[in-house]
C-alpha positions in Angstrom: 7.8 8.7 4.3 7.8 7.4 0.8 9.5 10.4 -0.8 11.4 7.9 -3.0 8.4 7.7 -5.3 8.6 9.4 -8.7 6.1 12.2 -9.4 4.2 9.8 -11.8 4.0 7.1 -9.1 2.8 9.7 -6.5 0.2 11.0 -8.9 -1.0 7.4 -9.7 -1.3 6.5 -6.0 -3.2 9.7 -5.2 -5.6 9.1 -8.1 -6.0 5.5 -7.1 -6.7 6.5 -3.5 -9.4 8.9 -4.8 -11.0 6.1 -6.7 -10.8 3.8 -3.7 -12.7 6.5 -1.6 -15.3 6.8 -4.4 -15.8 3.0 -4.5 -16.1 2.8 -0.7 -18.5 5.6 -0.3 -20.5 4.1 -3.2 -21.1 0.8 -1.5 -24.7 0.3 -0.4 -25.2 1.0 3.3 -26.2 -2.6 4.0 -22.8 -3.7 2.8 -21.3 -2.7 6.1 -21.6 -4.6 9.4 -24.1 -3.2 11.9 -22.7 -1.9 15.2 -24.5 -2.1 18.5 -26.6 0.8 19.6 -24.2 1.9 22.3 -21.6 2.5 19.5 -23.9 5.2 18.2 -22.6 7.5 20.9 -19.0 7.1 19.5 -19.9 6.9 15.8 -16.9 4.9 14.7 -17.8 5.6 11.1 -16.5 9.1 11.6 -13.0 7.6 12.4 -13.3 5.7 9.1 -14.1 8.9 7.2 -11.0 10.5 8.8 -8.9 7.5 8.0 -10.0 7.6 4.3 -9.2 11.3 3.8 -6.0 11.5 5.8 -4.0 9.5 3.2 -5.8 11.5 0.5 -4.0 14.6 1.7 -0.7 12.8 2.2 -0.6 11.2 -1.3 -1.4 14.5 -3.0 1.1 16.4 -0.9 3.8 13.8 -1.8 2.9 14.4 -5.5 3.1 18.2 -5.1 6.4 17.8 -3.2 7.8 15.7 -6.1 6.8 18.3 -8.7 8.4 21.0 -6.5 5.2 23.0 -5.9 5.7 25.9 -3.4 4.8 24.5 0.0 2.1 27.1 0.9 0.5 26.7 -2.5 0.4 22.9 -2.2 -1.0 23.0 1.4 -3.7 25.4 0.2 -4.6 23.4 -3.0 -4.9 20.1 -1.1 -6.9 21.7 1.7 -9.3 23.3 -0.7 -9.5 20.4 -3.1 -9.9 18.0 -0.2 -12.9 20.0 1.2 -14.4 20.0 -2.3 -13.9 16.3 -2.8 -15.3 15.5 0.6 -18.4 17.5 -0.1 -18.7 16.0 -3.5 -18.7 12.5 -2.1 -21.6 13.4 0.2 -23.5 14.9 -2.7 -22.9 11.7 -4.7 -24.2 9.6 -1.8 -27.3 11.7 -1.7 -28.1 11.7 -5.4 -26.3 8.8 -7.1 -25.4 5.9 -4.9 -28.2 3.5 -4.0 -28.7 2.8 -0.3 -26.5 5.8 0.8 -27.4 9.2 2.1 -25.7 12.5 2.5 -24.5 13.3 6.0 -23.0 16.6 7.1 -21.1 15.0 10.1 -19.5 12.6 7.6 -18.4 15.5 5.4 -17.0 17.2 8.5 -15.1 14.0 9.4 -13.8 13.9 5.8 -12.6 17.5 6.0 -11.0 16.8 9.4 -9.1 13.9 7.9 -7.8 16.1 5.1 -6.8 18.9 7.5 -5.1 16.4 9.9 -3.2 14.9 6.9 -2.1 18.4 5.7 -1.0 19.4 9.2 0.9 16.3 10.0 2.5 16.1 6.6 3.7 19.7 7.1 5.0 19.1 10.6 6.9 15.9 9.6 8.2 17.5 6.4 9.5 20.5 8.4 11.2 18.2 10.9 12.9 16.2 8.2 14.1 19.4 6.5 15.5 20.7 9.8 17.2 17.4 10.3 18.4 17.4 6.7 16.9 14.0 6.0 14.8 15.2 3.1 
């Protein structure tokens, strides 16, 4: 875990990741390769949404860890803010970005990514604390 970052570096990385998400969700739909119809059953784009929002949670939690925010407060803030940001990206896709549309399953996948990030960060952080490696 990159806890060796300074709080300013962690904040910069978290903000850059948010910008990267915004840029990716803003790309026109025809910018992405088409997958075969049988892949519609598995909807691999949901895994991409989870993969985008998992690091979102991690980078923000590293920042909150570096500024010594109370653990429960940080977990709540990131969970709440992640849900809001995930929802906002879908609203932007509906109203702002050309060739994109809002999709509730995508928002759910984003939120799942945030929650998995929060949970795994918390589990690993607790294990590191127990092993006195943090």
